[in-house]
C-alpha positions, 0 to 999 in steps of 0.5 A, a space after each residue: 556854556 561848553 555847548 554854546 562855545 562850541 556852537 559859536 566856534 562852528 558859526 565862526 568857522 563856517 564864515 572863515 571857511 568861505 575863504 579857504 575852500 569851495 562853497 560845498 566845503 562849508 556844509 560838507 562833513 569830512 569826518 574827524 580825519 578829513 577835517 584834521 587833514 585839511 587843517 594840518 595841510 593849511 597849517 603846514 602851508 602857512 594858511 593859519 586862518 584857514 587851519 583855525 577854521 578847519 580845526 574849529 569845525 572839528 572841535 565843534 562837530 567831534 568834541 570827543 575825538 582823539 584828533 580833536 585833542 590834537 587839533 586843540 593843541 595845534 590851535 594854541 600854536 595857530 593862535 600864537 602865529 596868527 597874532 591872537 595871544 589872548 586866544 592862544 592863552 585861553 586855548 592852552 588854559 582850557 586844554 590843561 583844565 579839561 585834560 589835566 593828565 594828558 601827556 602834552 600838558 607841559 606843552 600848554 604851560 610852555 606855550 603860555 610862557 612863550 606867548 607872554 614872553 613875546 608880549 614883553 617887550 614888543 617891537 616898538 619898545 625895542 626900536 625906540 629903546 624904551 627903558 623896560 625897567 620903569 614899566 610894570 612887568 605884567 606879562 613878564 611876571 606871567 611868563 616867568 610864572 608859567 616857565 617856573 611852573 613848567 620846570 616844577 611840574 615837568 623838569 624833564 620836559 623837552 621844553 625845559 631847557 628853552 624855558 630856563 634860558 628864557 627865565 634868565 632874561 625874564 629874571 634880569 628884567 624883573 630885578 631891574 623893575 624891582 630896583 627901579 621901584 626901590 629907587 623911587 621909594 628911596 627918592 621919596 624917603 620911604 626907606 622901609 618900602 625900598 628895603 621890602 622891594 630889595 628883599 623881594 628881589 633877593 629872594 625871588 631872583 637869585 643869580 641876577 646881575 642886577 642884584 648888585 644894584 639891589 644890594 646897593 639900594 638896600 645898603 643906602 636905605 639902611 644907612 639913611 635909617 641909621 641901621 648901621 649893623 644891617 647896612 654892614 651885613 648887606 655890604 658883606 653879602 655884596 662883597 661875598 657874592 659879587 666881589 665888589 663894594 657898593 657904589 654910591 647911589 644917586 637918587 636925583 
């Protein structure tokens, strides 16, 4: 399968190279250094498609070259910049799988988080002010998980600080989604299901400002079930953590 993939990459690269050089460039073998230098020059000038073509040729012709490893890392960036998120994620995962001890594995994990992060929300959702709390946050969860893995495995990575900052936004959005689902269950009288969602948010997204609403929803669910002691306990946690009582929950 690896050989088939490399041959496919080579064929694709040949087609792409028709637009980024002379015709004799298509069949000429520059050697690993030549392919990488031309790809890097194209990347540096913003010709991402041309750079992808050269790096794919390098990968196909010299799969075991050290320069190929660098080109594979560059391809992750290039796919992202050329708006090919699936290809970027696939390239990152493949590099990590084939090079588990490589010193740049942290970059692969970080870029997976970045690519998923950039997919949620997209520009149209920002422009039209779509309520992101009501959508299943698939990409948000994937981004959060990737950054979480990066911090767990590489806490001193150069990308760790940026990952932490992005996780703050992701954590808040995920809390908002859990609150939306809990409210939905409360509206339909599924009190136990609502409690489970609030407990999940409290466990997985500590520190989120949205947990004020999470605890209020939990208190409401316990009240409706007649579990007064548990409602009082949740109220106490809310006061100790956020210094404010629960506001009435409007379920309509």
